[in-house]
C-alpha positions as CSV (number, residue, x, y, z in Angstrom):
1,M,65.8,19.2,120.1
2,P,69.2,19.9,121.8
3,E,70.7,23.3,121.4
4,E,73.7,23.3,119.0
5,T,77.1,23.8,120.7
6,V,79.3,26.4,119.0
7,D,83.1,25.9,119.0
8,E,84.5,29.4,119.4
9,H,87.5,28.4,117.2
10,D,85.3,27.8,114.1
11,F,83.6,30.2,111.8
12,V,79.8,30.1,111.9
13,D,77.4,30.9,109.0
14,L,75.2,33.9,109.9
15,A,73.7,35.5,106.8
16,E,73.9,36.0,103.1
17,T,75.7,39.2,102.1
18,E,72.7,40.1,100.0
19,S,70.5,40.3,103.1
20,L,72.7,43.0,104.7
21,W,72.4,46.5,103.4
22,D,74.9,49.4,103.8
23,D,74.4,51.4,107.0
24,E,72.2,48.8,108.6
25,M,72.7,46.3,111.4
26,E,71.1,42.9,112.3
27,S,71.6,40.6,115.3
28,Y,71.9,36.8,115.2
29,D,71.8,34.1,117.8
30,V,74.9,32.0,118.0
31,G,74.4,29.3,120.6
32,D,73.3,31.2,123.6
33,E,75.0,34.5,122.6
34,E,73.9,37.3,120.4
35,V,76.1,38.7,117.6
36,L,75.6,42.0,115.8
37,L,76.5,42.4,112.2
38,V,77.0,46.0,110.9
39,K,77.6,46.9,107.3
40,I,79.4,50.1,106.6
41,D,80.7,51.2,103.2
42,G,80.4,47.6,101.9
43,E,82.4,46.1,104.8
44,I,80.8,43.8,107.4
45,H,81.8,44.1,111.1
46,A,80.7,41.8,113.9
47,Y,80.5,42.6,117.6
48,D,78.8,41.2,120.7
49,A,75.3,42.6,120.3
50,I,74.9,43.7,123.9
51,C,75.9,47.2,125.1
52,P,78.7,46.9,127.7
53,H,77.0,49.6,129.9
54,Q,73.8,47.9,131.0
55,S,73.4,44.8,128.8
56,I,70.8,46.3,126.3
57,S,70.6,44.7,122.9
58,L,72.3,47.1,120.5
59,V,70.1,46.2,117.5
60,E,67.3,48.1,119.3
61,G,69.4,51.3,119.0
62,E,70.2,53.4,116.0
63,L,72.9,53.3,113.3
64,E,73.5,56.6,111.7
65,G,76.6,58.1,110.0
66,G,78.7,55.1,111.1
67,V,77.8,55.6,114.7
68,L,75.9,53.0,116.7
69,T,73.8,54.5,119.5
70,C,72.3,52.3,122.3
71,R,68.7,53.0,123.0
72,A,68.9,52.9,126.8
73,H,71.4,55.6,127.8
74,E,72.6,56.7,124.3
75,W,76.1,55.3,124.6
76,Q,77.7,55.6,121.2
77,F,80.2,53.4,119.3
78,D,82.1,53.8,116.1
79,A,80.5,51.0,113.9
80,V,83.8,50.3,112.1
81,S,86.2,50.0,115.1
82,G,83.8,49.2,117.9
83,E,85.5,52.0,120.0
84,S,83.2,54.1,122.1
85,V,82.6,57.7,121.0
86,N,80.5,58.8,124.0
87,P,81.6,58.1,126.6
88,S,85.2,57.3,125.6
89,G,87.3,54.5,126.9
90,H,85.2,51.5,126.1
91,C,85.0,49.1,123.2
92,L,82.6,46.5,121.9
93,A,83.9,42.9,121.8
94,R,84.8,42.3,118.1
95,H,84.5,39.0,116.2
96,D,86.4,38.0,113.0
97,V,84.3,38.1,109.8
98,R,84.8,36.6,106.4
99,V,82.6,36.1,103.4
100,T,82.7,32.8,101.5
101,D,82.9,32.6,97.7
102,D,79.2,31.9,97.6
103,G,78.3,35.1,99.6
104,I,77.8,33.7,103.1
105,V,78.9,35.9,106.0
106,Q,80.7,33.8,108.6
107,V,81.9,34.9,112.1
108,K,84.6,33.5,114.3
109,L,83.6,34.1,117.9
110,R,86.2,35.6,120.2
111,S,86.3,36.3,124.0
112,R,82.9,37.6,125.2
113,K,84.3,39.6,128.0
114,P,84.6,43.3,127.1
115,A,86.1,45.7,129.6
116,P,83.7,46.6,132.4
117,A,81.9,49.9,131.9
118,N,81.7,52.6,134.5
119,H,78.2,53.6,135.5
């Protein structure tokens, strides 16, 4: 079966809102990319699911107190803004999120090229 092509200008269905709990995260495959959904205080945020430092899947890390920590080298990001907490000066690539009237979380993919990280 051929892989589905995703037009980055369209919103893509990812999950039902009921399947996402506060202070938890989940990753989803969209085409050949991985998108991370994070739910904080009832709001859903979407980012590229790969840490900009060394391309580790962020869902393998921890989410505690609104801070997302990568498992590999413990880079930390604010789960609401995507801005790095430690070290500073980096940001996760963010995607637009909306919830349909019937409770489906949809994401509109943006550029997948975050600023390069220093090692």
